[in-house]
PQR file of N, CA, C, O and H, with PARSE charges and radii, in Angstrom:
ATOM      1  N   UNK A   1      -1.158 -17.200  -4.736 -0.4000 1.5000
ATOM      2  CA  UNK A   1      -1.987 -16.133  -4.184 -0.0000 2.0000
ATOM      3  C   UNK A   1      -1.126 -15.079  -3.503  0.5500 1.7000
ATOM      4  O   UNK A   1      -1.402 -13.885  -3.621 -0.5500 1.4000
ATOM      5  N   UNK A   2      -0.086 -15.504  -2.793 -0.4000 1.5000
ATOM      6  CA  UNK A   2       0.739 -14.531  -2.074 -0.0000 2.0000
ATOM      7  C   UNK A   2       1.419 -13.570  -3.037  0.5500 1.7000
ATOM      8  O   UNK A   2       1.544 -12.378  -2.755 -0.5500 1.4000
ATOM      9  H   UNK A   2       0.139 -16.474  -2.697  0.4000 1.0000
ATOM     10  N   UNK A   3       1.854 -14.093  -4.169 -0.4000 1.5000
ATOM     11  CA  UNK A   3       2.513 -13.228  -5.141 -0.0000 2.0000
ATOM     12  C   UNK A   3       1.526 -12.196  -5.686  0.5500 1.7000
ATOM     13  O   UNK A   3       1.899 -11.050  -5.938 -0.5500 1.4000
ATOM     14  H   UNK A   3       1.752 -15.061  -4.399  0.4000 1.0000
ATOM     15  N   UNK A   4       0.283 -12.598  -5.864 -0.4000 1.5000
ATOM     16  CA  UNK A   4      -0.742 -11.685  -6.365 -0.0000 2.0000
ATOM     17  C   UNK A   4      -0.959 -10.518  -5.407  0.5500 1.7000
ATOM     18  O   UNK A   4      -1.187  -9.389  -5.842 -0.5500 1.4000
ATOM     19  H   UNK A   4      -0.019 -13.529  -5.659  0.4000 1.0000
ATOM     20  N   UNK A   5      -0.890 -10.786  -4.116 -0.4000 1.5000
ATOM     21  CA  UNK A   5      -1.077  -9.716  -3.129 -0.0000 2.0000
ATOM     22  C   UNK A   5       0.032  -8.684  -3.252  0.5500 1.7000
ATOM     23  O   UNK A   5      -0.231  -7.482  -3.215 -0.5500 1.4000
ATOM     24  H   UNK A   5      -0.705 -11.703  -3.762  0.4000 1.0000
ATOM     25  N   UNK A   6       1.270  -9.142  -3.399 -0.4000 1.5000
ATOM     26  CA  UNK A   6       2.397  -8.212  -3.501 -0.0000 2.0000
ATOM     27  C   UNK A   6       2.347  -7.399  -4.788  0.5500 1.7000
ATOM     28  O   UNK A   6       2.684  -6.215  -4.790 -0.5500 1.4000
ATOM     29  H   UNK A   6       1.484 -10.119  -3.429  0.4000 1.0000
ATOM     30  N   UNK A   7       1.929  -8.029  -5.880 -0.4000 1.5000
ATOM     31  CA  UNK A   7       1.788  -7.299  -7.141 -0.0000 2.0000
ATOM     32  C   UNK A   7       0.683  -6.262  -7.025  0.5500 1.7000
ATOM     33  O   UNK A   7       0.836  -5.134  -7.493 -0.5500 1.4000
ATOM     34  H   UNK A   7       1.655  -8.991  -5.878  0.4000 1.0000
ATOM     35  N   UNK A   8      -0.436  -6.638  -6.399 -0.4000 1.5000
ATOM     36  CA  UNK A   8      -1.536  -5.694  -6.188 -0.0000 2.0000
ATOM     37  C   UNK A   8      -1.080  -4.501  -5.335  0.5500 1.7000
ATOM     38  O   UNK A   8      -1.398  -3.354  -5.649 -0.5500 1.4000
ATOM     39  H   UNK A   8      -0.561  -7.554  -6.019  0.4000 1.0000
ATOM     40  N   UNK A   9      -0.340  -4.775  -4.265 -0.4000 1.5000
ATOM     41  CA  UNK A   9       0.119  -3.685  -3.404 -0.0000 2.0000
ATOM     42  C   UNK A   9       1.111  -2.780  -4.116  0.5500 1.7000
ATOM     43  O   UNK A   9       1.121  -1.572  -3.877 -0.5500 1.4000
ATOM     44  H   UNK A   9      -0.082  -5.707  -4.010  0.4000 1.0000
ATOM     45  N   UNK A  10       1.937  -3.333  -4.977 -0.4000 1.5000
ATOM     46  CA  UNK A  10       2.862  -2.510  -5.759 -0.0000 2.0000
ATOM     47  C   UNK A  10       2.095  -1.531  -6.641  0.5500 1.7000
ATOM     48  O   UNK A  10       2.391  -0.336  -6.660 -0.5500 1.4000
ATOM     49  H   UNK A  10       1.928  -4.314  -5.170  0.4000 1.0000
ATOM     50  N   UNK A  11       1.102  -2.047  -7.374 -0.4000 1.5000
ATOM     51  CA  UNK A  11       0.327  -1.178  -8.252 -0.0000 2.0000
ATOM     52  C   UNK A  11      -0.542  -0.201  -7.469  0.5500 1.7000
ATOM     53  O   UNK A  11      -0.746   0.931  -7.908 -0.5500 1.4000
ATOM     54  H   UNK A  11       0.861  -3.017  -7.359  0.4000 1.0000
ATOM     55  N   UNK A  12      -1.050  -0.618  -6.328 -0.4000 1.5000
ATOM     56  CA  UNK A  12      -1.821   0.291  -5.484 -0.0000 2.0000
ATOM     57  C   UNK A  12      -0.946   1.452  -5.009  0.5500 1.7000
ATOM     58  O   UNK A  12      -1.372   2.607  -5.032 -0.5500 1.4000
ATOM     59  H   UNK A  12      -0.885  -1.538  -5.971  0.4000 1.0000
ATOM     60  N   UNK A  13       0.272   1.141  -4.581 -0.4000 1.5000
ATOM     61  CA  UNK A  13       1.193   2.195  -4.163 -0.0000 2.0000
ATOM     62  C   UNK A  13       1.567   3.118  -5.307  0.5500 1.7000
ATOM     63  O   UNK A  13       1.690   4.329  -5.119 -0.5500 1.4000
ATOM     64  H   UNK A  13       0.618   0.203  -4.562  0.4000 1.0000
ATOM     65  N   UNK A  14       1.748   2.551  -6.491 -0.4000 1.5000
ATOM     66  CA  UNK A  14       2.066   3.371  -7.657 -0.0000 2.0000
ATOM     67  C   UNK A  14       0.922   4.326  -7.991  0.5500 1.7000
ATOM     68  O   UNK A  14       1.147   5.470  -8.385 -0.5500 1.4000
ATOM     69  H   UNK A  14       1.648   1.568  -6.643  0.4000 1.0000
ATOM     70  N   UNK A  15      -0.291   3.845  -7.828 -0.4000 1.5000
ATOM     71  CA  UNK A  15      -1.445   4.689  -8.119 -0.0000 2.0000
ATOM     72  C   UNK A  15      -1.640   5.740  -7.020  0.5500 1.7000
ATOM     73  O   UNK A  15      -1.855   6.915  -7.316 -0.5500 1.4000
ATOM     74  H   UNK A  15      -0.474   2.915  -7.508  0.4000 1.0000
ATOM     75  N   UNK A  16      -1.566   5.317  -5.758 -0.4000 1.5000
ATOM     76  CA  UNK A  16      -1.811   6.243  -4.652 -0.0000 2.0000
ATOM     77  C   UNK A  16      -0.806   7.392  -4.604  0.5500 1.7000
ATOM     78  O   UNK A  16      -1.168   8.527  -4.296 -0.5500 1.4000
ATOM     79  H   UNK A  16      -1.392   4.362  -5.518  0.4000 1.0000
ATOM     80  N   UNK A  17       0.454   7.092  -4.909 -0.4000 1.5000
ATOM     81  CA  UNK A  17       1.494   8.104  -4.779 -0.0000 2.0000
ATOM     82  C   UNK A  17       1.965   8.616  -6.127  0.5500 1.7000
ATOM     83  O   UNK A  17       3.042   9.202  -6.235 -0.5500 1.4000
ATOM     84  H   UNK A  17       0.748   6.170  -5.159  0.4000 1.0000
ATOM     85  N   UNK A  18       1.158   8.395  -7.155 -0.4000 1.5000
ATOM     86  CA  UNK A  18       1.455   8.896  -8.487 -0.0000 2.0000
ATOM     87  C   UNK A  18       0.912  10.299  -8.687  0.5500 1.7000
ATOM     88  O   UNK A  18       0.183  10.830  -7.848 -0.5500 1.4000
ATOM     89  H   UNK A  18       0.283   7.918  -7.068  0.4000 1.0000
ATOM     90  N   UNK A  19       1.279  10.881  -9.807 -0.4000 1.5000
ATOM     91  CA  UNK A  19       0.936  12.271 -10.087 -0.0000 2.0000
ATOM     92  C   UNK A  19      -0.562  12.569 -10.070  0.5500 1.7000
ATOM     93  O   UNK A  19      -0.952  13.579  -9.484 -0.5500 1.4000
ATOM     94  H   UNK A  19       1.871  10.449 -10.488  0.4000 1.0000
ATOM     95  N   UNK A  20      -1.435  11.743 -10.683 -0.4000 1.5000
ATOM     96  CA  UNK A  20      -2.851  12.140 -10.725 -0.0000 2.0000
ATOM     97  C   UNK A  20      -3.478  12.311  -9.343  0.5500 1.7000
ATOM     98  O   UNK A  20      -4.186  13.290  -9.107 -0.5500 1.4000
ATOM     99  H   UNK A  20      -1.119  10.922 -11.159  0.4000 1.0000
ATOM    100  N   UNK A  21      -3.229  11.379  -8.430 -0.4000 1.5000
ATOM    101  CA  UNK A  21      -3.838  11.494  -7.106 -0.0000 2.0000
ATOM    102  C   UNK A  21      -3.198  12.618  -6.298  0.5500 1.7000
ATOM    103  O   UNK A  21      -3.883  13.291  -5.528 -0.5500 1.4000
ATOM    104  H   UNK A  21      -2.654  10.584  -8.622  0.4000 1.0000
ATOM    105  N   UNK A  22      -1.922  12.823  -6.461 -0.4000 1.5000
ATOM    106  CA  UNK A  22      -1.285  13.930  -5.747 -0.0000 2.0000
ATOM    107  C   UNK A  22      -1.816  15.263  -6.256  0.5500 1.7000
ATOM    108  O   UNK A  22      -1.952  16.213  -5.485 -0.5500 1.4000
ATOM    109  H   UNK A  22      -1.366  12.275  -7.087  0.4000 1.0000
ATOM    110  N   UNK A  23      -2.114  15.338  -7.530 -0.4000 1.5000
ATOM    111  CA  UNK A  23      -2.677  16.559  -8.107 -0.0000 2.0000
ATOM    112  C   UNK A  23      -4.117  16.773  -7.639  0.5500 1.7000
ATOM    113  O   UNK A  23      -4.524  17.906  -7.383 -0.5500 1.4000
ATOM    114  H   UNK A  23      -2.003  14.566  -8.157  0.4000 1.0000
ATOM    115  N   UNK A  24      -4.885  15.694  -7.527 -0.4000 1.5000
ATOM    116  CA  UNK A  24      -6.277  15.803  -7.092 -0.0000 2.0000
ATOM    117  C   UNK A  24      -6.340  16.337  -5.661  0.5500 1.7000
ATOM    118  O   UNK A  24      -7.179  17.181  -5.347 -0.5500 1.4000
ATOM    119  H   UNK A  24      -4.555  14.774  -7.736  0.4000 1.0000
ATOM    120  N   UNK A  25      -5.457  15.847  -4.802 -0.4000 1.5000
ATOM    121  CA  UNK A  25      -5.495  16.206  -3.390 -0.0000 2.0000
ATOM    122  C   UNK A  25      -4.471  17.290  -3.037  0.5500 1.7000
ATOM    123  O   UNK A  25      -3.994  17.329  -1.902 -0.5500 1.4000
ATOM    124  H   UNK A  25      -4.775  15.161  -5.057  0.4000 1.0000
ATOM    125  N   UNK A  26      -4.128  18.155  -3.968 -0.4000 1.5000
ATOM    126  CA  UNK A  26      -3.081  19.145  -3.695 -0.0000 2.0000
ATOM    127  C   UNK A  26      -3.485  20.160  -2.628  0.5500 1.7000
ATOM    128  O   UNK A  26      -2.609  20.750  -1.997 -0.5500 1.4000
ATOM    129  H   UNK A  26      -4.515  18.124  -4.889  0.4000 1.0000
ATOM    130  N   UNK A  27      -4.762  20.379  -2.410 -0.4000 1.5000
ATOM    131  CA  UNK A  27      -5.194  21.324  -1.371 -0.0000 2.0000
ATOM    132  C   UNK A  27      -4.917  20.777   0.032  0.5500 1.7000
ATOM    133  O   UNK A  27      -4.545  21.530   0.932 -0.5500 1.4000
ATOM    134  H   UNK A  27      -5.474  19.899  -2.923  0.4000 1.0000
ATOM    135  N   UNK A  28      -5.096  19.490   0.210 -0.4000 1.5000
ATOM    136  CA  UNK A  28      -4.863  18.868   1.514 -0.0000 2.0000
ATOM    137  C   UNK A  28      -3.833  17.751   1.372  0.5500 1.7000
ATOM    138  O   UNK A  28      -4.042  16.634   1.845 -0.5500 1.4000
ATOM    139  H   UNK A  28      -5.398  18.879  -0.522  0.4000 1.0000
ATOM    140  N   UNK A  29      -2.725  18.068   0.719 -0.4000 1.5000
ATOM    141  CA  UNK A  29      -1.714  17.065   0.393 -0.0000 2.0000
ATOM    142  C   UNK A  29      -1.104  16.440   1.637  0.5500 1.7000
ATOM    143  O   UNK A  29      -0.829  15.240   1.647 -0.5500 1.4000
ATOM    144  H   UNK A  29      -2.555  18.975   0.336  0.4000 1.0000
ATOM    145  N   UNK A  30      -0.888  17.213   2.674 -0.4000 1.5000
ATOM    146  CA  UNK A  30      -0.283  16.681   3.896 -0.0000 2.0000
ATOM    147  C   UNK A  30      -1.164  15.612   4.512  0.5500 1.7000
ATOM    148  O   UNK A  30      -0.679  14.544   4.886 -0.5500 1.4000
ATOM    149  H   UNK A  30      -1.111  18.188   2.666  0.4000 1.0000
ATOM    150  N   UNK A  31      -2.451  15.890   4.620 -0.4000 1.5000
ATOM    151  CA  UNK A  31      -3.377  14.918   5.199 -0.0000 2.0000
ATOM    152  C   UNK A  31      -3.488  13.676   4.326  0.5500 1.7000
ATOM    153  O   UNK A  31      -3.495  12.553   4.829 -0.5500 1.4000
ATOM    154  H   UNK A  31      -2.845  16.758   4.316  0.4000 1.0000
ATOM    155  N   UNK A  32      -3.575  13.886   3.014 -0.4000 1.5000
ATOM    156  CA  UNK A  32      -3.680  12.763   2.094 -0.0000 2.0000
ATOM    157  C   UNK A  32      -2.456  11.854   2.207  0.5500 1.7000
ATOM    158  O   UNK A  32      -2.601  10.636   2.308 -0.5500 1.4000
ATOM    159  H   UNK A  32      -3.569  14.799   2.606  0.4000 1.0000
ATOM    160  N   UNK A  33      -1.266  12.427   2.193 -0.4000 1.5000
ATOM    161  CA  UNK A  33      -0.048  11.626   2.280 -0.0000 2.0000
ATOM    162  C   UNK A  33       0.045  10.883   3.611  0.5500 1.7000
ATOM    163  O   UNK A  33       0.429   9.714   3.648 -0.5500 1.4000
ATOM    164  H   UNK A  33      -1.148  13.416   2.111  0.4000 1.0000
ATOM    165  N   UNK A  34      -0.304  11.556   4.692 -0.4000 1.5000
ATOM    166  CA  UNK A  34      -0.233  10.922   6.002 -0.0000 2.0000
ATOM    167  C   UNK A  34      -1.196   9.744   6.098  0.5500 1.7000
ATOM    168  O   UNK A  34      -0.804   8.655   6.518 -0.5500 1.4000
ATOM    169  H   UNK A  34      -0.615  12.505   4.663  0.4000 1.0000
ATOM    170  N   UNK A  35      -2.437   9.952   5.717 -0.4000 1.5000
ATOM    171  CA  UNK A  35      -3.454   8.905   5.833 -0.0000 2.0000
ATOM    172  C   UNK A  35      -3.172   7.756   4.869  0.5500 1.7000
ATOM    173  O   UNK A  35      -3.258   6.589   5.250 -0.5500 1.4000
ATOM    174  H   UNK A  35      -2.755  10.836   5.376  0.4000 1.0000
ATOM    175  N   UNK A  36      -2.837   8.083   3.629 -0.4000 1.5000
ATOM    176  CA  UNK A  36      -2.601   7.018   2.661 -0.0000 2.0000
ATOM    177  C   UNK A  36      -1.330   6.245   2.983  0.5500 1.7000
ATOM    178  O   UNK A  36      -1.285   5.034   2.771 -0.5500 1.4000
ATOM    179  H   UNK A  36      -2.767   9.031   3.320  0.4000 1.0000
ATOM    180  N   UNK A  37      -0.301   6.908   3.489 -0.4000 1.5000
ATOM    181  CA  UNK A  37       0.936   6.218   3.844 -0.0000 2.0000
ATOM    182  C   UNK A  37       0.705   5.265   5.021  0.5500 1.7000
ATOM    183  O   UNK A  37       1.185   4.131   4.999 -0.5500 1.4000
ATOM    184  H   UNK A  37      -0.337   7.893   3.662  0.4000 1.0000
ATOM    185  N   UNK A  38      -0.024   5.712   6.046 -0.4000 1.5000
ATOM    186  CA  UNK A  38      -0.326   4.849   7.188 -0.0000 2.0000
ATOM    187  C   UNK A  38      -1.171   3.651   6.738  0.5500 1.7000
ATOM    188  O   UNK A  38      -0.908   2.523   7.154 -0.5500 1.4000
ATOM    189  H   UNK A  38      -0.413   6.633   6.064  0.4000 1.0000
ATOM    190  N   UNK A  39      -2.176   3.882   5.897 -0.4000 1.5000
ATOM    191  CA  UNK A  39      -3.020   2.788   5.410 -0.0000 2.0000
ATOM    192  C   UNK A  39      -2.204   1.810   4.561  0.5500 1.7000
ATOM    193  O   UNK A  39      -2.403   0.598   4.649 -0.5500 1.4000
ATOM    194  H   UNK A  39      -2.390   4.798   5.559  0.4000 1.0000
ATOM    195  N   UNK A  40      -1.298   2.324   3.751 -0.4000 1.5000
ATOM    196  CA  UNK A  40      -0.470   1.479   2.899 -0.0000 2.0000
ATOM    197  C   UNK A  40       0.483   0.628   3.743  0.5500 1.7000
ATOM    198  O   UNK A  40       0.689  -0.549   3.447 -0.5500 1.4000
ATOM    199  H   UNK A  40      -1.136   3.309   3.680  0.4000 1.0000
ATOM    200  N   UNK A  41       1.053   1.205   4.771 -0.4000 1.5000
ATOM    201  CA  UNK A  41       1.927   0.448   5.673 -0.0000 2.0000
ATOM    202  C   UNK A  41       1.125  -0.646   6.384  0.5500 1.7000
ATOM    203  O   UNK A  41       1.615  -1.762   6.558 -0.5500 1.4000
ATOM    204  H   UNK A  41       0.886   2.161   5.012  0.4000 1.0000
ATOM    205  N   UNK A  42      -0.093  -0.331   6.788 -0.4000 1.5000
ATOM    206  CA  UNK A  42      -0.952  -1.338   7.416 -0.0000 2.0000
ATOM    207  C   UNK A  42      -1.257  -2.495   6.469  0.5500 1.7000
ATOM    208  O   UNK A  42      -1.248  -3.654   6.883 -0.5500 1.4000
ATOM    209  H   UNK A  42      -0.492   0.576   6.646  0.4000 1.0000
ATOM    210  N   UNK A  43      -1.526  -2.186   5.203 -0.4000 1.5000
ATOM    211  CA  UNK A  43      -1.774  -3.240   4.225 -0.0000 2.0000
ATOM    212  C   UNK A  43      -0.531  -4.093   3.993  0.5500 1.7000
ATOM    213  O   UNK A  43      -0.628  -5.312   3.851 -0.5500 1.4000
ATOM    214  H   UNK A  43      -1.533  -1.244   4.867  0.4000 1.0000
ATOM    215  N   UNK A  44       0.623  -3.461   3.955 -0.4000 1.5000
ATOM    216  CA  UNK A  44       1.870  -4.212   3.806 -0.0000 2.0000
ATOM    217  C   UNK A  44       2.098  -5.130   5.002  0.5500 1.7000
ATOM    218  O   UNK A  44       2.549  -6.265   4.847 -0.5500 1.4000
ATOM    219  H   UNK A  44       0.702  -2.470   4.070  0.4000 1.0000
ATOM    220  N   UNK A  45       1.786  -4.635   6.186 -0.4000 1.5000
ATOM    221  CA  UNK A  45       1.929  -5.443   7.390 -0.0000 2.0000
ATOM    222  C   UNK A  45       1.017  -6.659   7.344  0.5500 1.7000
ATOM    223  O   UNK A  45       1.449  -7.773   7.639 -0.5500 1.4000
ATOM    224  H   UNK A  45       1.420  -3.713   6.312  0.4000 1.0000
ATOM    225  N   UNK A  46      -0.247  -6.448   6.973 -0.4000 1.5000
ATOM    226  CA  UNK A  46      -1.190  -7.560   6.893 -0.0000 2.0000
ATOM    227  C   UNK A  46      -0.770  -8.570   5.820  0.5500 1.7000
ATOM    228  O   UNK A  46      -0.912  -9.777   6.013 -0.5500 1.4000
ATOM    229  H   UNK A  46      -0.597  -5.543   6.734  0.4000 1.0000
ATOM    230  N   UNK A  47      -0.261  -8.081   4.707 -0.4000 1.5000
ATOM    231  CA  UNK A  47       0.193  -8.984   3.650 -0.0000 2.0000
ATOM    232  C   UNK A  47       1.396  -9.790   4.106  0.5500 1.7000
ATOM    233  O   UNK A  47       1.516 -10.969   3.773 -0.5500 1.4000
ATOM    234  H   UNK A  47      -0.145  -7.100   4.550  0.4000 1.0000
ATOM    235  N   UNK A  48       2.283  -9.170   4.860 -0.4000 1.5000
ATOM    236  CA  UNK A  48       3.461  -9.898   5.335 -0.0000 2.0000
ATOM    237  C   UNK A  48       3.058 -10.942   6.384  0.5500 1.7000
ATOM    238  O   UNK A  48       3.665 -12.011   6.448 -0.5500 1.4000
ATOM    239  H   UNK A  48       2.186  -8.212   5.130  0.4000 1.0000
ATOM    240  N   UNK A  49       2.054 -10.648   7.197 -0.4000 1.5000
ATOM    241  CA  UNK A  49       1.572 -11.632   8.169 -0.0000 2.0000
ATOM    242  C   UNK A  49       0.965 -12.842   7.464  0.5500 1.7000
ATOM    243  O   UNK A  49       1.240 -13.983   7.834 -0.5500 1.4000
ATOM    244  H   UNK A  49       1.561  -9.779   7.145  0.4000 1.0000
ATOM    245  N   UNK A  50       0.157 -12.595   6.469 -0.4000 1.5000
ATOM    246  CA  UNK A  50      -0.462 -13.718   5.752 -0.0000 2.0000
ATOM    247  C   UNK A  50       0.595 -14.488   4.958  0.5500 1.7000
ATOM    248  O   UNK A  50       0.469 -15.699   4.772 -0.5500 1.4000
ATOM    249  H   UNK A  50      -0.066 -11.668   6.169  0.4000 1.0000
ATOM    250  N   UNK A  51       1.617 -13.805   4.498 -0.4000 1.5000
ATOM    251  CA  UNK A  51       2.700 -14.463   3.777 -0.0000 2.0000
ATOM    252  C   UNK A  51       3.499 -15.371   4.701  0.5500 1.7000
ATOM    253  O   UNK A  51       3.876 -16.476   4.311 -0.5500 1.4000
ATOM    254  H   UNK A  51       1.720 -12.822   4.649  0.4000 1.0000
ATOM    255  N   UNK A  52       3.759 -14.917   5.920 -0.4000 1.5000
ATOM    256  CA  UNK A  52       4.519 -15.715   6.889 -0.0000 2.0000
ATOM    257  C   UNK A  52       3.747 -16.960   7.313  0.5500 1.7000
ATOM    258  O   UNK A  52       4.342 -18.022   7.494 -0.5500 1.4000
ATOM    259  H   UNK A  52       3.453 -14.019   6.237  0.4000 1.0000
ATOM    260  N   UNK A  53       2.438 -16.842   7.472 -0.4000 1.5000
ATOM    261  CA  UNK A  53       1.638 -17.986   7.869 -0.0000 2.0000
ATOM    262  C   UNK A  53       1.567 -19.028   6.758  0.5500 1.7000
ATOM    263  O   UNK A  53       1.513 -20.229   7.024 -0.5500 1.4000
ATOM    264  H   UNK A  53       1.955 -15.979   7.325  0.4000 1.0000
ATOM    265  N   UNK A  54       1.569 -18.567   5.532 -0.4000 1.5000
ATOM    266  CA  UNK A  54       1.399 -19.478   4.403 -0.0000 2.0000
ATOM    267  C   UNK A  54       2.626 -20.309   4.090  0.5500 1.7000
ATOM    268  O   UNK A  54       2.486 -21.442   3.630 -0.5500 1.4000
ATOM    269  H   UNK A  54       1.613 -17.592   5.316  0.4000 1.0000
ATOM    270  N   UNK A  55       3.819 -19.795   4.319 -0.4000 1.5000
ATOM    271  CA  UNK A  55       5.009 -20.545   3.949 -0.0000 2.0000
ATOM    272  C   UNK A  55       5.801 -21.059   5.152  0.5500 1.7000
ATOM    273  O   UNK A  55       6.948 -21.476   4.992 -0.5500 1.4000
ATOM    274  H   UNK A  55       3.933 -18.875   4.692  0.4000 1.0000
ATOM    275  N   UNK A  56       5.236 -21.038   6.310 -0.4000 1.5000
ATOM    276  CA  UNK A  56       5.912 -21.576   7.484 -0.0000 2.0000
ATOM    277  C   UNK A  56       6.967 -20.664   8.070  0.5500 1.7000
ATOM    278  O   UNK A  56       7.769 -21.105   8.893 -0.5500 1.4000
ATOM    279  H   UNK A  56       4.304 -20.699   6.440  0.4000 1.0000
ATOM    280  N   UNK A  57       6.987 -19.388   7.663 -0.4000 1.5000
ATOM    281  CA  UNK A  57       7.932 -18.437   8.223 -0.0000 2.0000
ATOM    282  C   UNK A  57       9.277 -18.402   7.528  0.5500 1.7000
ATOM    283  O   UNK A  57      10.194 -17.730   8.000 -0.5500 1.4000
ATOM    284  H   UNK A  57       6.335 -19.030   6.994  0.4000 1.0000
ATOM    285  N   UNK A  58       9.417 -19.107   6.424 -0.4000 1.5000
ATOM    286  CA  UNK A  58      10.680 -19.111   5.683 -0.0000 2.0000
ATOM    287  C   UNK A  58      10.677 -18.109   4.586  0.5500 1.7000
ATOM    288  O   UNK A  58      11.666 -17.982   3.864 -0.5500 1.4000
ATOM    289  H   UNK A  58       8.673 -19.653   6.041  0.4000 1.0000
TER
END
């Protein structure tokens, strides 16, 4: 399950910061990048916390 979370986050990041979404939000690109980057970092943090609990911190 932990590996699935990391693969999902990789593809989510690829989609969020890929050309189509950047083109869609080009009018408010600064806000989009700021909000999506903060949300993505939060998801990475939560995934790393659940990963640490699952394997005993190793």
